[in-house]
C-alpha positions as CSV (number, residue, x, y, z in Angstrom):
1,M,61.4,117.3,13.4
2,D,59.4,120.1,14.8
3,E,58.5,121.4,11.3
4,Q,54.8,121.7,10.4
5,V,53.5,119.3,7.8
6,D,51.5,120.8,5.0
7,L,48.9,118.1,4.3
8,E,47.6,119.8,1.2
9,A,51.1,119.8,-0.3
10,L,51.5,116.1,0.6
11,K,48.3,115.3,-1.2
12,K,49.6,116.9,-4.4
13,L,52.7,114.7,-4.5
14,T,52.8,111.9,-7.1
15,P,52.7,108.4,-5.9
16,E,56.4,108.1,-6.7
17,Q,57.2,111.2,-4.7
18,Q,55.1,109.9,-1.8
19,N,57.0,106.6,-1.9
20,Q,60.3,108.5,-1.9
21,L,59.2,110.7,1.0
22,I,58.1,107.6,2.9
23,S,61.4,105.8,2.2
24,G,63.4,108.8,3.4
25,L,61.3,109.1,6.5
26,K,61.8,105.4,7.3
27,Q,65.5,105.8,6.9
28,Q,65.5,108.8,9.3
29,V,63.4,106.9,11.8
30,A,65.7,103.8,11.6
31,V,68.8,106.0,12.3
32,L,67.0,107.7,15.2
33,N,65.9,104.3,16.6
34,A,69.4,103.0,16.4
35,Q,70.8,106.0,18.2
36,A,68.1,105.8,20.9
37,I,68.6,102.1,21.4
38,I,72.4,102.5,21.8
39,G,71.9,105.4,24.2
40,E,69.3,103.7,26.3
41,L,71.2,100.4,26.5
42,S,74.4,102.1,27.5
43,Q,72.8,104.1,30.2
44,K,70.2,101.7,31.7
45,C,72.0,98.4,31.4
46,T,75.4,99.8,32.5
47,Q,73.9,101.4,35.6
48,K,72.0,98.3,36.5
49,C,74.6,95.7,35.9
50,I,78.0,97.2,36.6
51,V,78.2,98.0,40.2
52,S,82.0,98.3,40.6
53,P,83.8,99.3,37.4
54,G,87.1,97.7,36.9
55,G,89.5,96.4,34.2
56,S,87.1,93.7,33.0
57,L,83.6,92.4,33.5
58,T,82.7,89.6,35.9
59,N,80.7,86.7,34.6
60,S,77.6,87.9,36.6
61,E,78.0,91.4,35.0
62,K,78.2,89.9,31.5
63,Q,75.1,87.8,32.2
64,C,73.3,90.8,33.6
65,L,74.2,92.9,30.6
66,Q,73.1,90.2,28.1
67,R,69.7,89.7,29.9
68,C,69.2,93.5,30.2
69,M,69.9,94.0,26.5
70,D,67.7,91.1,25.4
71,R,64.7,92.4,27.5
72,F,65.3,95.9,26.2
73,M,65.4,94.8,22.6
74,D,62.3,92.7,23.0
75,T,60.4,95.6,24.4
76,W,61.8,98.0,21.8
77,N,60.7,95.7,19.0
78,L,57.2,95.4,20.4
79,V,56.9,99.2,20.7
80,S,58.3,99.7,17.2
81,V,55.9,97.3,15.6
82,A,52.9,99.0,17.3
83,L,54.2,102.4,16.3
84,Q,54.7,101.4,12.7
85,K,51.2,99.9,12.5
86,R,49.7,103.0,13.9
87,L,51.6,105.2,11.4
88,Q,50.6,103.0,8.5
89,D,47.0,103.1,9.6
90,E,47.1,106.9,9.9
91,F,48.9,107.3,6.5
92,S,46.4,104.9,4.8
93,G,43.7,107.1,6.1
94,F,45.5,110.1,4.6
95,H,45.3,108.5,1.1
96,Q,41.5,108.2,1.3
């Protein structure tokens, strides 16, 4: 994702091509988001909630993991919505 974007080339795309590009980018972002969520949840919530690994989780560990995941997902959703809005605003400015 470190590639340079040629804005002039993007401006020359047909609306259909632009929509295809946007759709592909959204799919890539969704995959990256899912991977990031899984990685972060695994690392942070496990470290926080499981203090003595064993054959099974205690009730308090289960509750801690559930609360941790819920808070993490709520935060992730807020950030995602804000980022999507910002990207939409920037892309709509690109069309003008």
